[in-house]
C-alpha beads as a LAMMPS data file, in Angstrom:
LAMMPS data file: protein, C-alpha beads

416 atoms
415 bonds

1 atom types
1 bond types

-500.0 500.0 xlo xhi
-500.0 500.0 ylo yhi
-500.0 500.0 zlo zhi

Masses

1 110.0

Atoms # bond

1 1 1 -39.633 -30.255 -1.601
2 1 1 -38.407 -26.767 -0.768
3 1 1 -34.727 -26.457 0.149
4 1 1 -34.313 -26.036 3.959
5 1 1 -32.448 -22.738 3.588
6 1 1 -35.296 -21.269 1.504
7 1 1 -37.944 -22.595 3.897
8 1 1 -36.103 -21.218 6.942
9 1 1 -35.844 -17.830 5.240
10 1 1 -39.587 -17.731 4.603
11 1 1 -40.327 -18.858 8.162
12 1 1 -38.132 -16.086 9.580
13 1 1 -39.871 -13.503 7.409
14 1 1 -43.262 -14.810 8.537
15 1 1 -42.306 -14.729 12.230
16 1 1 -40.928 -11.197 11.884
17 1 1 -44.166 -10.067 10.190
18 1 1 -46.351 -11.651 12.894
19 1 1 -44.225 -10.131 15.677
20 1 1 -45.023 -6.680 14.355
21 1 1 -48.734 -7.421 13.970
22 1 1 -49.464 -9.249 17.217
23 1 1 -49.327 -7.525 20.589
24 1 1 -50.967 -7.852 24.016
25 1 1 -54.247 -6.435 22.726
26 1 1 -54.600 -8.986 19.921
27 1 1 -57.369 -11.505 20.502
28 1 1 -56.983 -15.216 19.882
29 1 1 -59.311 -14.975 16.903
30 1 1 -57.329 -12.070 15.406
31 1 1 -54.085 -13.929 16.010
32 1 1 -55.491 -16.951 14.181
33 1 1 -56.533 -14.763 11.211
34 1 1 -53.116 -13.050 11.100
35 1 1 -51.369 -16.413 11.182
36 1 1 -53.436 -17.628 8.234
37 1 1 -52.654 -14.409 6.358
38 1 1 -48.931 -14.830 7.112
39 1 1 -48.995 -18.428 5.890
40 1 1 -50.420 -17.208 2.597
41 1 1 -48.107 -14.164 2.251
42 1 1 -44.958 -16.132 2.963
43 1 1 -45.737 -19.251 1.019
44 1 1 -43.154 -19.573 -1.767
45 1 1 -45.859 -19.398 -4.444
46 1 1 -46.969 -15.987 -3.118
47 1 1 -43.808 -14.381 -1.790
48 1 1 -41.474 -15.275 -4.694
49 1 1 -43.485 -13.581 -7.503
50 1 1 -43.740 -10.456 -5.337
51 1 1 -39.968 -10.582 -4.694
52 1 1 -39.332 -10.956 -8.425
53 1 1 -41.282 -7.753 -9.094
54 1 1 -39.253 -5.875 -6.464
55 1 1 -35.838 -7.180 -7.642
56 1 1 -35.578 -4.430 -10.253
57 1 1 -35.553 -1.877 -7.414
58 1 1 -32.079 -3.146 -6.459
59 1 1 -28.746 -3.063 -8.271
60 1 1 -25.937 -5.542 -7.707
61 1 1 -22.621 -3.672 -8.015
62 1 1 -18.947 -3.905 -7.147
63 1 1 -18.363 -0.130 -6.984
64 1 1 -21.348 1.822 -5.607
65 1 1 -21.493 5.537 -6.389
66 1 1 -23.406 6.469 -3.244
67 1 1 -20.258 6.354 -1.104
68 1 1 -19.228 9.569 -2.872
69 1 1 -22.657 11.160 -2.405
70 1 1 -25.952 9.611 -1.216
71 1 1 -27.821 11.305 -4.057
72 1 1 -25.473 10.104 -6.815
73 1 1 -27.168 8.130 -9.576
74 1 1 -24.853 6.297 -11.960
75 1 1 -24.729 3.149 -14.033
76 1 1 -24.551 -0.120 -12.141
77 1 1 -20.918 -1.179 -12.345
78 1 1 -19.758 -4.767 -11.859
79 1 1 -16.001 -4.826 -12.306
80 1 1 -14.395 -8.074 -13.387
81 1 1 -10.645 -8.570 -13.121
82 1 1 -8.371 -11.603 -13.247
83 1 1 -6.307 -12.616 -10.240
84 1 1 -2.654 -11.721 -10.695
85 1 1 0.336 -11.827 -8.337
86 1 1 1.149 -8.149 -8.947
87 1 1 1.197 -7.122 -5.282
88 1 1 -1.829 -4.824 -5.529
89 1 1 -4.949 -4.847 -3.365
90 1 1 -7.520 -4.605 -6.130
91 1 1 -10.566 -6.219 -7.681
92 1 1 -9.691 -9.768 -8.666
93 1 1 -6.903 -10.209 -6.126
94 1 1 -9.137 -10.709 -3.098
95 1 1 -12.186 -12.817 -2.354
96 1 1 -14.950 -10.305 -2.843
97 1 1 -18.690 -10.223 -2.490
98 1 1 -20.943 -7.961 -4.493
99 1 1 -22.629 -4.982 -2.878
100 1 1 -26.213 -3.851 -3.405
101 1 1 -27.958 -0.501 -3.356
102 1 1 -31.520 0.538 -4.038
103 1 1 -34.844 0.591 -2.242
104 1 1 -34.233 -0.432 1.367
105 1 1 -37.693 -2.063 1.470
106 1 1 -36.544 -4.554 -1.182
107 1 1 -33.346 -5.656 0.555
108 1 1 -34.998 -8.915 1.609
109 1 1 -34.859 -9.932 -2.074
110 1 1 -31.057 -9.689 -2.066
111 1 1 -30.895 -11.620 1.206
112 1 1 -32.979 -14.335 -0.443
113 1 1 -30.731 -14.483 -3.513
114 1 1 -27.698 -14.742 -1.212
115 1 1 -29.019 -17.839 0.574
116 1 1 -26.674 -20.819 0.432
117 1 1 -28.644 -23.942 -0.416
118 1 1 -27.801 -27.575 0.339
119 1 1 -25.169 -27.962 -2.403
120 1 1 -23.156 -24.957 -1.158
121 1 1 -24.154 -22.618 -4.002
122 1 1 -26.237 -19.483 -3.605
123 1 1 -29.674 -19.044 -5.100
124 1 1 -28.236 -16.354 -7.375
125 1 1 -25.534 -18.714 -8.680
126 1 1 -28.145 -21.316 -9.490
127 1 1 -30.217 -18.733 -11.353
128 1 1 -27.202 -17.573 -13.357
129 1 1 -26.386 -21.164 -14.320
130 1 1 -30.046 -22.148 -14.951
131 1 1 -29.583 -25.367 -12.970
132 1 1 -32.235 -28.121 -12.807
133 1 1 -32.227 -27.661 -9.029
134 1 1 -33.402 -24.060 -9.143
135 1 1 -35.876 -24.774 -11.926
136 1 1 -37.447 -27.446 -9.755
137 1 1 -37.521 -25.134 -6.706
138 1 1 -39.065 -22.277 -8.677
139 1 1 -41.738 -24.245 -10.563
140 1 1 -44.855 -22.475 -9.305
141 1 1 -48.484 -22.345 -10.334
142 1 1 -48.564 -18.563 -9.931
143 1 1 -45.736 -17.606 -12.330
144 1 1 -43.522 -19.406 -14.851
145 1 1 -39.909 -20.160 -14.051
146 1 1 -38.692 -18.135 -17.057
147 1 1 -40.509 -15.023 -15.863
148 1 1 -39.250 -15.495 -12.286
149 1 1 -35.632 -15.965 -13.374
150 1 1 -35.687 -12.957 -15.714
151 1 1 -37.179 -10.692 -13.058
152 1 1 -34.857 -11.848 -10.245
153 1 1 -31.757 -11.523 -12.432
154 1 1 -32.690 -7.886 -13.093
155 1 1 -30.692 -7.188 -9.943
156 1 1 -27.562 -7.748 -12.060
157 1 1 -28.683 -5.633 -14.977
158 1 1 -26.084 -3.149 -16.216
159 1 1 -26.264 -0.421 -18.809
160 1 1 -24.806 -2.276 -21.757
161 1 1 -25.207 0.530 -24.302
162 1 1 -24.119 3.519 -22.249
163 1 1 -22.422 4.466 -19.017
164 1 1 -23.980 7.190 -16.911
165 1 1 -22.076 9.140 -14.283
166 1 1 -23.067 11.990 -11.999
167 1 1 -21.775 15.507 -11.452
168 1 1 -21.608 14.872 -7.703
169 1 1 -19.308 11.854 -8.030
170 1 1 -15.609 12.513 -7.494
171 1 1 -13.885 12.869 -10.851
172 1 1 -10.325 13.163 -12.113
173 1 1 -8.765 14.024 -15.470
174 1 1 -6.467 11.187 -16.540
175 1 1 -3.944 12.007 -19.322
176 1 1 -3.895 9.599 -22.271
177 1 1 -1.794 11.618 -24.755
178 1 1 -0.684 15.165 -25.508
179 1 1 -3.539 17.501 -24.525
180 1 1 -5.994 14.588 -24.348
181 1 1 -7.637 13.260 -21.198
182 1 1 -10.238 10.829 -20.007
183 1 1 -12.553 12.159 -17.309
184 1 1 -12.785 9.299 -14.840
185 1 1 -15.472 8.898 -12.184
186 1 1 -13.851 7.599 -9.001
187 1 1 -16.058 4.964 -7.356
188 1 1 -15.600 3.097 -4.075
189 1 1 -14.745 -0.643 -4.076
190 1 1 -16.969 -1.276 -1.056
191 1 1 -16.195 -4.991 -0.861
192 1 1 -12.456 -4.303 -0.597
193 1 1 -13.061 -1.533 1.916
194 1 1 -15.154 -3.660 4.244
195 1 1 -12.976 -6.754 3.793
196 1 1 -10.132 -4.595 5.076
197 1 1 -12.274 -3.537 8.036
198 1 1 -13.076 -7.146 8.899
199 1 1 -9.412 -8.154 8.772
200 1 1 -8.377 -5.214 10.960
201 1 1 -11.091 -6.062 13.488
202 1 1 -9.916 -9.671 13.538
203 1 1 -6.364 -8.472 14.109
204 1 1 -7.434 -6.144 16.926
205 1 1 -10.257 -7.969 18.679
206 1 1 -9.851 -11.725 18.090
207 1 1 -9.642 -14.102 21.065
208 1 1 -5.971 -14.716 20.261
209 1 1 -5.299 -10.975 20.400
210 1 1 -7.146 -10.672 23.719
211 1 1 -5.016 -13.457 25.212
212 1 1 -1.837 -11.798 23.924
213 1 1 -2.822 -8.455 25.448
214 1 1 -3.655 -10.061 28.791
215 1 1 -0.249 -11.772 28.804
216 1 1 1.445 -8.478 28.006
217 1 1 -0.523 -6.642 30.694
218 1 1 0.391 -9.221 33.351
219 1 1 3.991 -9.431 32.089
220 1 1 3.695 -13.128 31.268
221 1 1 5.180 -15.096 28.389
222 1 1 2.998 -15.782 25.368
223 1 1 3.561 -18.108 22.427
224 1 1 2.443 -16.087 19.434
225 1 1 2.468 -12.561 18.091
226 1 1 0.673 -9.371 18.992
227 1 1 0.245 -6.988 16.058
228 1 1 -1.068 -3.431 16.211
229 1 1 -2.174 -0.963 13.548
230 1 1 -1.780 2.612 14.713
231 1 1 -3.327 5.905 13.584
232 1 1 -6.551 4.390 12.233
233 1 1 -9.289 6.840 11.317
234 1 1 -12.966 5.910 11.307
235 1 1 -15.013 7.244 8.403
236 1 1 -18.809 7.133 8.251
237 1 1 -21.242 6.804 5.340
238 1 1 -24.969 7.502 5.400
239 1 1 -25.282 8.966 8.882
240 1 1 -28.270 7.490 10.716
241 1 1 -29.421 5.674 7.563
242 1 1 -26.455 3.547 6.401
243 1 1 -28.881 1.285 4.511
244 1 1 -29.455 4.118 2.022
245 1 1 -25.850 3.749 0.830
246 1 1 -25.558 -0.025 0.343
247 1 1 -26.120 -3.410 1.947
248 1 1 -22.474 -3.851 2.955
249 1 1 -22.462 -0.372 4.447
250 1 1 -25.544 -1.224 6.500
251 1 1 -24.025 -4.529 7.645
252 1 1 -20.942 -2.611 8.825
253 1 1 -23.023 0.031 10.643
254 1 1 -21.992 2.721 8.182
255 1 1 -18.329 2.868 9.204
256 1 1 -15.018 1.881 7.635
257 1 1 -11.330 2.389 8.415
258 1 1 -8.854 4.727 6.806
259 1 1 -5.209 3.737 7.120
260 1 1 -2.672 6.451 7.781
261 1 1 -1.517 7.936 4.484
262 1 1 1.161 10.578 4.931
263 1 1 4.156 11.650 2.841
264 1 1 7.436 10.145 4.038
265 1 1 9.535 12.153 6.475
266 1 1 12.723 12.834 4.570
267 1 1 15.896 12.967 6.600
268 1 1 18.580 15.371 5.551
269 1 1 21.437 13.543 3.883
270 1 1 24.625 14.104 5.854
271 1 1 26.821 12.926 3.008
272 1 1 26.502 14.581 -0.381
273 1 1 28.295 13.068 -3.379
274 1 1 30.734 15.354 -5.214
275 1 1 29.403 16.969 -8.374
276 1 1 32.739 18.016 -9.912
277 1 1 35.661 16.736 -7.846
278 1 1 35.774 14.539 -4.742
279 1 1 38.816 16.286 -3.285
280 1 1 37.387 19.784 -3.523
281 1 1 33.687 18.989 -2.971
282 1 1 33.766 16.297 -0.282
283 1 1 36.860 17.062 1.812
284 1 1 36.650 20.104 4.095
285 1 1 40.089 21.384 4.986
286 1 1 38.973 22.564 8.424
287 1 1 38.375 18.898 9.312
288 1 1 42.058 18.220 8.618
289 1 1 43.525 21.414 10.138
290 1 1 44.885 19.798 13.318
291 1 1 46.386 16.905 11.372
292 1 1 48.251 19.210 8.990
293 1 1 49.355 21.383 11.932
294 1 1 50.879 18.322 13.571
295 1 1 52.494 17.307 10.284
296 1 1 53.953 20.805 9.966
297 1 1 55.601 20.419 13.398
298 1 1 57.268 17.213 12.300
299 1 1 58.438 18.700 9.019
300 1 1 59.844 21.746 10.871
301 1 1 61.764 19.654 13.394
302 1 1 65.543 20.160 13.448
303 1 1 65.903 16.488 14.212
304 1 1 65.835 14.117 11.275
305 1 1 65.980 10.521 12.399
306 1 1 64.001 7.346 11.888
307 1 1 61.574 8.196 14.698
308 1 1 60.778 11.624 13.284
309 1 1 60.332 10.229 9.781
310 1 1 58.094 7.402 11.044
311 1 1 55.966 9.908 12.957
312 1 1 55.700 12.045 9.806
313 1 1 54.612 9.077 7.694
314 1 1 52.150 7.967 10.379
315 1 1 50.538 11.437 10.336
316 1 1 50.245 11.373 6.551
317 1 1 48.677 7.886 6.651
318 1 1 46.251 9.091 9.315
319 1 1 45.070 11.791 6.918
320 1 1 44.809 9.242 4.089
321 1 1 42.654 6.973 6.254
322 1 1 40.338 9.899 7.033
323 1 1 39.983 10.424 3.297
324 1 1 39.138 6.707 3.029
325 1 1 36.404 7.138 5.671
326 1 1 34.810 9.856 3.567
327 1 1 35.155 7.635 0.489
328 1 1 33.223 4.803 2.168
329 1 1 30.505 7.156 3.398
330 1 1 29.845 7.995 -0.246
331 1 1 30.022 4.348 -1.302
332 1 1 27.225 3.567 1.163
333 1 1 24.842 5.858 -0.736
334 1 1 22.332 4.395 -3.188
335 1 1 23.995 2.387 -5.919
336 1 1 24.058 4.260 -9.217
337 1 1 23.807 7.779 -7.781
338 1 1 26.506 9.002 -10.198
339 1 1 24.281 8.311 -13.229
340 1 1 22.111 11.325 -12.382
341 1 1 22.525 14.466 -14.498
342 1 1 23.653 16.262 -11.326
343 1 1 26.969 14.405 -11.521
344 1 1 27.675 14.542 -15.242
345 1 1 30.760 16.717 -14.636
346 1 1 32.341 14.259 -12.187
347 1 1 35.373 12.572 -13.830
348 1 1 34.773 8.976 -14.922
349 1 1 37.677 7.733 -12.787
350 1 1 36.088 9.215 -9.670
351 1 1 32.690 7.726 -10.510
352 1 1 34.348 4.298 -10.718
353 1 1 36.122 4.959 -7.433
354 1 1 33.120 6.273 -5.478
355 1 1 29.954 4.618 -6.832
356 1 1 29.261 0.995 -5.871
357 1 1 27.583 0.549 -9.249
358 1 1 31.153 0.215 -10.572
359 1 1 32.281 -2.319 -7.957
360 1 1 33.020 -5.012 -10.526
361 1 1 34.797 -2.511 -12.802
362 1 1 37.049 -1.488 -9.914
363 1 1 38.052 -5.097 -9.377
364 1 1 38.538 -5.957 -13.043
365 1 1 40.233 -2.762 -14.239
366 1 1 43.125 -0.837 -12.735
367 1 1 43.773 1.943 -15.236
368 1 1 41.705 4.399 -13.153
369 1 1 43.850 3.910 -10.026
370 1 1 46.858 6.003 -11.141
371 1 1 44.627 9.045 -11.668
372 1 1 43.152 8.676 -8.175
373 1 1 46.560 8.210 -6.519
374 1 1 48.003 11.228 -8.329
375 1 1 44.969 13.361 -7.434
376 1 1 45.202 12.340 -3.761
377 1 1 48.943 13.056 -3.650
378 1 1 48.323 16.493 -5.177
379 1 1 45.571 17.150 -2.622
380 1 1 47.911 16.235 0.263
381 1 1 50.539 18.691 -0.978
382 1 1 48.135 21.526 -1.745
383 1 1 46.181 21.036 1.501
384 1 1 49.338 21.268 3.571
385 1 1 50.274 24.540 1.867
386 1 1 46.765 25.972 2.199
387 1 1 46.269 25.070 5.879
388 1 1 49.677 26.364 6.923
389 1 1 49.628 29.520 4.850
390 1 1 52.772 31.670 5.044
391 1 1 54.474 29.362 7.552
392 1 1 54.277 26.378 5.204
393 1 1 57.622 24.914 4.238
394 1 1 58.547 24.870 0.610
395 1 1 57.748 21.309 -0.474
396 1 1 59.335 20.029 -3.630
397 1 1 56.420 18.318 -5.370
398 1 1 58.732 16.221 -7.526
399 1 1 60.370 14.926 -4.342
400 1 1 57.281 14.465 -2.192
401 1 1 54.855 13.216 -4.824
402 1 1 56.513 9.746 -5.111
403 1 1 56.671 9.620 -1.310
404 1 1 52.969 10.472 -0.976
405 1 1 52.055 7.880 -3.617
406 1 1 54.121 5.220 -1.820
407 1 1 52.224 5.914 1.428
408 1 1 48.924 5.912 -0.497
409 1 1 49.754 2.490 -1.937
410 1 1 50.457 1.211 1.574
411 1 1 46.878 2.252 2.466
412 1 1 45.279 1.094 -0.765
413 1 1 43.299 -1.717 0.914
414 1 1 41.174 0.991 2.543
415 1 1 41.202 3.285 -0.482
416 1 1 40.605 1.012 -3.436

Bonds

1 1 1 2
2 1 2 3
3 1 3 4
4 1 4 5
5 1 5 6
6 1 6 7
7 1 7 8
8 1 8 9
9 1 9 10
10 1 10 11
11 1 11 12
12 1 12 13
13 1 13 14
14 1 14 15
15 1 15 16
16 1 16 17
17 1 17 18
18 1 18 19
19 1 19 20
20 1 20 21
21 1 21 22
22 1 22 23
23 1 23 24
24 1 24 25
25 1 25 26
26 1 26 27
27 1 27 28
28 1 28 29
29 1 29 30
30 1 30 31
31 1 31 32
32 1 32 33
33 1 33 34
34 1 34 35
35 1 35 36
36 1 36 37
37 1 37 38
38 1 38 39
39 1 39 40
40 1 40 41
41 1 41 42
42 1 42 43
43 1 43 44
44 1 44 45
45 1 45 46
46 1 46 47
47 1 47 48
48 1 48 49
49 1 49 50
50 1 50 51
51 1 51 52
52 1 52 53
53 1 53 54
54 1 54 55
55 1 55 56
56 1 56 57
57 1 57 58
58 1 58 59
59 1 59 60
60 1 60 61
61 1 61 62
62 1 62 63
63 1 63 64
64 1 64 65
65 1 65 66
66 1 66 67
67 1 67 68
68 1 68 69
69 1 69 70
70 1 70 71
71 1 71 72
72 1 72 73
73 1 73 74
74 1 74 75
75 1 75 76
76 1 76 77
77 1 77 78
78 1 78 79
79 1 79 80
80 1 80 81
81 1 81 82
82 1 82 83
83 1 83 84
84 1 84 85
85 1 85 86
86 1 86 87
87 1 87 88
88 1 88 89
89 1 89 90
90 1 90 91
91 1 91 92
92 1 92 93
93 1 93 94
94 1 94 95
95 1 95 96
96 1 96 97
97 1 97 98
98 1 98 99
99 1 99 100
100 1 100 101
101 1 101 102
102 1 102 103
103 1 103 104
104 1 104 105
105 1 105 106
106 1 106 107
107 1 107 108
108 1 108 109
109 1 109 110
110 1 110 111
111 1 111 112
112 1 112 113
113 1 113 114
114 1 114 115
115 1 115 116
116 1 116 117
117 1 117 118
118 1 118 119
119 1 119 120
120 1 120 121
121 1 121 122
122 1 122 123
123 1 123 124
124 1 124 125
125 1 125 126
126 1 126 127
127 1 127 128
128 1 128 129
129 1 129 130
130 1 130 131
131 1 131 132
132 1 132 133
133 1 133 134
134 1 134 135
135 1 135 136
136 1 136 137
137 1 137 138
138 1 138 139
139 1 139 140
140 1 140 141
141 1 141 142
142 1 142 143
143 1 143 144
144 1 144 145
145 1 145 146
146 1 146 147
147 1 147 148
148 1 148 149
149 1 149 150
150 1 150 151
151 1 151 152
152 1 152 153
153 1 153 154
154 1 154 155
155 1 155 156
156 1 156 157
157 1 157 158
158 1 158 159
159 1 159 160
160 1 160 161
161 1 161 162
162 1 162 163
163 1 163 164
164 1 164 165
165 1 165 166
166 1 166 167
167 1 167 168
168 1 168 169
169 1 169 170
170 1 170 171
171 1 171 172
172 1 172 173
173 1 173 174
174 1 174 175
175 1 175 176
176 1 176 177
177 1 177 178
178 1 178 179
179 1 179 180
180 1 180 181
181 1 181 182
182 1 182 183
183 1 183 184
184 1 184 185
185 1 185 186
186 1 186 187
187 1 187 188
188 1 188 189
189 1 189 190
190 1 190 191
191 1 191 192
192 1 192 193
193 1 193 194
194 1 194 195
195 1 195 196
196 1 196 197
197 1 197 198
198 1 198 199
199 1 199 200
200 1 200 201
201 1 201 202
202 1 202 203
203 1 203 204
204 1 204 205
205 1 205 206
206 1 206 207
207 1 207 208
208 1 208 209
209 1 209 210
210 1 210 211
211 1 211 212
212 1 212 213
213 1 213 214
214 1 214 215
215 1 215 216
216 1 216 217
217 1 217 218
218 1 218 219
219 1 219 220
220 1 220 221
221 1 221 222
222 1 222 223
223 1 223 224
224 1 224 225
225 1 225 226
226 1 226 227
227 1 227 228
228 1 228 229
229 1 229 230
230 1 230 231
231 1 231 232
232 1 232 233
233 1 233 234
234 1 234 235
235 1 235 236
236 1 236 237
237 1 237 238
238 1 238 239
239 1 239 240
240 1 240 241
241 1 241 242
242 1 242 243
243 1 243 244
244 1 244 245
245 1 245 246
246 1 246 247
247 1 247 248
248 1 248 249
249 1 249 250
250 1 250 251
251 1 251 252
252 1 252 253
253 1 253 254
254 1 254 255
255 1 255 256
256 1 256 257
257 1 257 258
258 1 258 259
259 1 259 260
260 1 260 261
261 1 261 262
262 1 262 263
263 1 263 264
264 1 264 265
265 1 265 266
266 1 266 267
267 1 267 268
268 1 268 269
269 1 269 270
270 1 270 271
271 1 271 272
272 1 272 273
273 1 273 274
274 1 274 275
275 1 275 276
276 1 276 277
277 1 277 278
278 1 278 279
279 1 279 280
280 1 280 281
281 1 281 282
282 1 282 283
283 1 283 284
284 1 284 285
285 1 285 286
286 1 286 287
287 1 287 288
288 1 288 289
289 1 289 290
290 1 290 291
291 1 291 292
292 1 292 293
293 1 293 294
294 1 294 295
295 1 295 296
296 1 296 297
297 1 297 298
298 1 298 299
299 1 299 300
300 1 300 301
301 1 301 302
302 1 302 303
303 1 303 304
304 1 304 305
305 1 305 306
306 1 306 307
307 1 307 308
308 1 308 309
309 1 309 310
310 1 310 311
311 1 311 312
312 1 312 313
313 1 313 314
314 1 314 315
315 1 315 316
316 1 316 317
317 1 317 318
318 1 318 319
319 1 319 320
320 1 320 321
321 1 321 322
322 1 322 323
323 1 323 324
324 1 324 325
325 1 325 326
326 1 326 327
327 1 327 328
328 1 328 329
329 1 329 330
330 1 330 331
331 1 331 332
332 1 332 333
333 1 333 334
334 1 334 335
335 1 335 336
336 1 336 337
337 1 337 338
338 1 338 339
339 1 339 340
340 1 340 341
341 1 341 342
342 1 342 343
343 1 343 344
344 1 344 345
345 1 345 346
346 1 346 347
347 1 347 348
348 1 348 349
349 1 349 350
350 1 350 351
351 1 351 352
352 1 352 353
353 1 353 354
354 1 354 355
355 1 355 356
356 1 356 357
357 1 357 358
358 1 358 359
359 1 359 360
360 1 360 361
361 1 361 362
362 1 362 363
363 1 363 364
364 1 364 365
365 1 365 366
366 1 366 367
367 1 367 368
368 1 368 369
369 1 369 370
370 1 370 371
371 1 371 372
372 1 372 373
373 1 373 374
374 1 374 375
375 1 375 376
376 1 376 377
377 1 377 378
378 1 378 379
379 1 379 380
380 1 380 381
381 1 381 382
382 1 382 383
383 1 383 384
384 1 384 385
385 1 385 386
386 1 386 387
387 1 387 388
388 1 388 389
389 1 389 390
390 1 390 391
391 1 391 392
392 1 392 393
393 1 393 394
394 1 394 395
395 1 395 396
396 1 396 397
397 1 397 398
398 1 398 399
399 1 399 400
400 1 400 401
401 1 401 402
402 1 402 403
403 1 403 404
404 1 404 405
405 1 405 406
406 1 406 407
407 1 407 408
408 1 408 409
409 1 409 410
410 1 410 411
411 1 411 412
412 1 412 413
413 1 413 414
414 1 414 415
415 1 415 416
């Protein structure tokens, strides 16, 4: 007994053939003759041997060359790859179906081989596994099973001894060693491409999406999510004859989606790490001009009491905290920035202080802190003199340095 899926396929082919042959001018007698002819043509014993002969006109592939150029003729490639959780969309990592190209008049053979029979397997799978089921189905008086199977499986034939590419296929030189390259032919994974299209269409046009859009349009609540993919581009293959490219291309009306692929928009970094010295590279004196002007007023005051001294110390701490702000801006940069060759001249102590890659070192070691405190105290003294110019008071560094360091230590929670 013929499997129902196979019988239905033959019946559909017969009905399609008769529909083309019979019209309003056909007599009852002619219709009867055509029906008898159709019964003979689309009986399994007649149709299957003919299909077996035509199978070699088709090639089962995973990466058709005709997507690059309709006239490209290359080896039939069936890529096999193991599934691996490597995060890539590639052969092996998705549920794929094979594609077919060849004579469009023989595409019914591929449709037949793709039929799912009663056990859930395709005809092609049964042929590959040489199952008793398919041997029973294909035991005919017109042709032996062995001949049928060999001819039908020609659809999967590949060039075992050589690989043939085409000059009109996209190619790229891939380096393998010094002055040595492989010339690779870039082929299209049509199954992946059209699987992507189907998933995008589901995302955009499913009933759930329609309900979500209606709720959004009417400003009503909706339990679920509405996702959008913007900047899609539609690309076409084969023009008015998509079947000349491949079966999957024909089934998708010759169109696929291209996702937006643009270089990232780089934003200018407002904070640049110091290359030689934090105090000279990262601190702009003009940002501290008003603070040092105010400090100069306090230092120039004729009055010397607790209030004046507290105001002076408060002004110095205010400057120290601004330095701390700049410090933390640099710490928020990518961890490990100081390992680049651009910063090889930056003192080790400052790298520990500024780069979060050294966070644990900062907490476990303290020998770098004295250098930072001394450098900051020196910067405070020199910056005061530079910003005030000729009117700057003569500051005794030996006297003020311990005072600056004491104030720095009072702010060390922010600094260290």
